[in-house]
Backbone bond lengths (Angstrom), bond angles and torsions (degrees), N, CA, C in turn:
res aa  C-N    CA-C-N  psi(-1)  N-CA   C-N-CA  omega(-1)  CA-C   N-CA-C  phi
1 M - - - 1.439 - - 1.536 108.70 -
2 I 1.289 116.52 134.97 1.456 122.19 179.58 1.525 108.30 -100.21
3 A 1.321 114.92 125.84 1.463 119.80 178.02 1.524 108.85 -86.00
4 T 1.303 115.57 138.91 1.463 119.72 176.95 1.520 108.82 -116.27
5 L 1.302 115.04 148.12 1.457 120.37 178.35 1.518 109.92 -91.57
6 N 1.304 115.40 135.01 1.459 117.57 174.52 1.525 109.20 -86.43
7 S 1.294 116.26 176.47 1.464 121.73 -174.50 1.529 112.32 -60.27
8 S 1.320 117.47 -41.52 1.468 118.82 -178.28 1.523 111.13 -70.43
9 D 1.347 117.64 -32.81 1.469 120.34 175.55 1.523 110.29 -63.35
10 R 1.324 116.71 -44.07 1.470 120.70 179.30 1.528 110.63 -63.19
11 T 1.321 116.07 -41.15 1.462 120.26 178.27 1.518 110.42 -60.12
12 E 1.322 116.87 -46.26 1.466 121.28 -179.77 1.527 110.67 -60.50
13 I 1.321 116.81 -43.99 1.467 121.42 -178.73 1.525 110.58 -66.53
14 L 1.324 116.97 -46.09 1.467 120.30 -179.97 1.523 111.78 -64.55
15 L 1.310 116.68 -42.62 1.458 120.31 -179.97 1.523 110.28 -60.25
16 E 1.312 116.52 -47.93 1.466 120.00 178.72 1.522 110.74 -60.98
17 S 1.311 117.04 -41.22 1.461 121.22 -179.90 1.527 111.49 -62.07
18 Y 1.321 117.34 -45.46 1.467 121.14 178.92 1.529 111.11 -61.89
19 I 1.314 116.25 -44.98 1.464 119.90 -178.15 1.523 110.71 -66.62
20 R 1.326 116.73 -44.05 1.473 119.77 178.73 1.530 110.84 -61.15
21 T 1.314 116.83 -41.68 1.465 120.76 179.48 1.524 110.51 -61.93
22 A 1.322 116.67 -45.03 1.467 120.59 179.42 1.528 110.88 -61.45
23 V 1.318 116.62 -42.58 1.465 120.50 -179.69 1.525 110.50 -66.57
24 E 1.333 116.75 -44.16 1.465 120.45 -178.81 1.525 112.42 -65.44
25 L 1.330 117.11 -40.43 1.464 120.82 -177.70 1.527 112.97 -85.51
26 G 1.317 115.87 -21.29 1.461 119.34 -177.32 1.515 112.88 76.21
27 E 1.324 116.08 17.74 1.460 120.17 178.04 1.518 109.99 -152.37
28 I 1.330 114.01 159.09 1.459 120.02 -179.50 1.525 108.35 -139.70
29 T 1.316 115.51 135.31 1.462 120.45 179.80 1.532 109.41 -85.61
30 P 1.319 116.63 159.76 1.467 119.21 176.74 1.536 112.09 -58.71
31 A 1.324 117.29 -37.23 1.468 120.34 -179.58 1.524 111.16 -66.09
32 M 1.338 116.67 -43.07 1.465 119.97 178.03 1.524 110.64 -63.41
33 E 1.306 115.84 -43.87 1.463 119.86 -178.97 1.530 111.06 -63.88
34 A 1.321 116.93 -39.31 1.469 120.76 178.44 1.523 110.90 -64.63
35 Q 1.322 116.94 -41.77 1.466 120.31 -179.76 1.529 110.70 -67.25
36 I 1.323 116.93 -41.87 1.464 120.64 177.55 1.527 109.72 -61.01
37 K 1.321 116.42 -42.17 1.467 120.77 178.93 1.529 110.76 -61.37
38 K 1.340 116.47 -41.34 1.473 120.55 178.03 1.522 110.94 -59.70
39 F 1.335 115.44 -47.61 1.466 119.83 179.71 1.526 110.56 -60.15
40 A 1.319 116.67 -43.36 1.467 120.91 -178.04 1.525 111.05 -65.41
41 E 1.329 116.78 -38.89 1.465 120.76 -178.79 1.521 112.33 -69.28
42 R 1.316 116.78 -27.29 1.468 119.75 177.51 1.521 110.95 -66.75
43 G 1.337 115.40 -26.59 1.462 119.68 -179.23 1.511 111.68 74.50
44 N 1.308 115.91 -162.82 1.454 122.41 177.14 1.531 112.17 58.75
45 L 1.336 117.37 34.55 1.454 121.14 178.80 1.524 109.69 -91.37
46 S 1.307 114.80 152.51 1.459 119.81 177.03 1.528 109.49 -66.99
47 D 1.317 115.51 160.90 1.468 119.88 176.58 1.522 110.28 -58.24
48 R 1.316 116.03 -38.40 1.469 121.30 -179.65 1.529 110.90 -60.73
49 N 1.322 116.72 -47.57 1.461 119.51 -179.17 1.528 112.00 -71.61
50 Q 1.310 117.62 -28.61 1.463 119.29 173.29 1.525 110.09 -65.22
51 R 1.343 116.65 -38.51 1.469 120.16 176.23 1.524 110.53 -65.95
52 L 1.342 117.00 -39.96 1.467 120.09 177.69 1.529 110.88 -62.27
53 L 1.327 117.05 -40.32 1.469 120.40 176.48 1.529 110.80 -61.28
54 Q 1.320 116.64 -39.52 1.464 119.87 178.56 1.524 110.69 -66.40
55 I 1.330 117.15 -39.91 1.467 121.12 176.74 1.525 109.75 -60.77
56 L 1.333 116.82 -44.92 1.463 120.91 178.63 1.527 110.50 -60.76
57 H 1.309 116.17 -47.33 1.468 120.63 179.73 1.533 110.67 -58.17
58 D 1.327 116.46 -46.86 1.466 120.70 -179.96 1.524 111.26 -62.95
59 A 1.340 116.53 -41.46 1.468 120.68 -179.62 1.527 111.13 -64.79
60 L 1.324 117.26 -37.65 1.465 120.93 176.46 1.532 110.07 -66.63
61 Q 1.325 116.75 -43.98 1.470 121.26 -179.90 1.527 111.73 -62.72
62 D 1.347 115.74 -38.73 1.470 120.92 -177.11 1.524 113.21 -83.10
63 G 1.340 117.09 -5.97 1.458 120.50 179.97 1.518 114.16 82.46
64 C 1.331 117.00 9.60 1.471 120.57 178.02 1.526 110.98 -73.08
65 I 1.322 116.03 -26.93 1.461 122.03 175.82 1.522 106.69 -120.60
66 Q 1.310 115.49 128.14 1.462 121.88 -179.26 1.525 109.76 -100.83
67 R 1.313 115.84 142.64 1.464 120.43 173.80 1.526 108.02 -80.80
68 V 1.322 115.47 127.54 1.462 121.08 179.01 1.517 107.97 -83.82
69 T 1.308 115.97 132.34 1.458 119.62 175.06 1.517 107.70 -110.71
70 H 1.290 115.25 142.47 1.460 120.19 179.32 1.517 108.71 -82.83
71 R 1.315 114.69 127.84 1.459 119.33 177.51 1.513 109.50 -124.11
72 S 1.267 114.04 146.66 1.457 120.91 176.50 1.521 108.94 -77.61
73 P 1.339 118.04 145.83 1.466 120.14 174.72 1.527 111.72 -57.28
74 L 1.323 117.10 -23.42 1.462 121.01 179.79 1.523 112.33 -72.94
75 D 1.338 117.44 -16.29 1.459 120.42 179.75 1.524 111.88 -62.64
76 R 1.310 117.54 -24.28 1.462 121.75 -177.71 1.521 112.22 -78.19
77 V 1.318 116.81 -16.57 1.467 120.78 -175.59 1.506 111.05 -76.50
């Protein structure tokens, strides 16, 4: 039997993946942050993922995770 993931399972997995990546790298891109925000706004997250969101929020507040800004190569000139 092949197990399939439903939409909320995929959301939970992706959300955790984005948060773990941000924590491991110490930075978060605007696209990742926007997607995480979308998942959070949908609600219906597990207690575990709500805790992960709080960890991410705290890490951003404490400066442990930096927001990456896109810069043009011309900015260096």
